[in-house]
C-alpha positions in Angstrom: -55.3 25.1 -18.5 -57.6 24.0 -15.8 -57.2 24.3 -12.0 -59.0 22.6 -9.2 -58.9 23.5 -5.5 -60.1 21.0 -2.9 -60.1 20.7 0.8 -60.0 17.0 1.4 -59.4 15.2 4.7 -56.2 13.1 4.6 -56.7 10.0 6.8 -52.9 9.6 7.5 -52.8 12.8 9.5 -54.9 14.7 12.0 -53.8 18.0 10.5 -56.3 19.4 7.9 -54.8 19.6 4.4 -55.6 21.5 1.2 -54.7 20.4 -2.3 -54.2 22.4 -5.5 -54.0 20.8 -9.0 -53.1 22.4 -12.3 -53.7 20.5 -15.6 -52.6 21.3 -19.1 -54.6 19.8 -21.9 -53.4 19.0 -25.4 -55.8 17.6 -28.0 -58.5 17.0 -25.4 -56.2 14.9 -23.1 -54.1 15.7 -20.0 -50.6 16.5 -21.2 -49.2 17.7 -17.9 -50.2 17.8 -14.2 -48.8 19.7 -11.3 -50.0 19.5 -7.7 -49.3 20.4 -4.1 -50.8 19.3 -0.8 -50.2 21.5 2.2 -51.2 21.5 5.9 -53.6 24.1 7.0 -52.3 25.8 10.2 -54.6 26.6 13.1 -55.7 30.2 13.0 -53.4 31.3 15.9 -50.4 30.0 14.0 -51.1 31.7 10.6 -48.9 34.6 9.5 -51.9 36.4 7.8 -55.7 36.3 8.0 -56.2 34.7 4.6 -54.5 31.4 5.5 -53.1 29.1 2.8 -55.1 29.1 -0.5 -57.8 31.1 1.3 -58.5 28.4 4.0 
């Protein structure tokens, strides 16, 4: 398994987003892929100090 975490601007929205990908490899090739893209709330709207995915 391999994971990637990236904070990439999405041009279709003014809200910052964060993405998380998980890959499962089999015989050196990607066998499965899961992902999520979530909005990053402003600090005053967050329910905890960590934010989503640490952002």
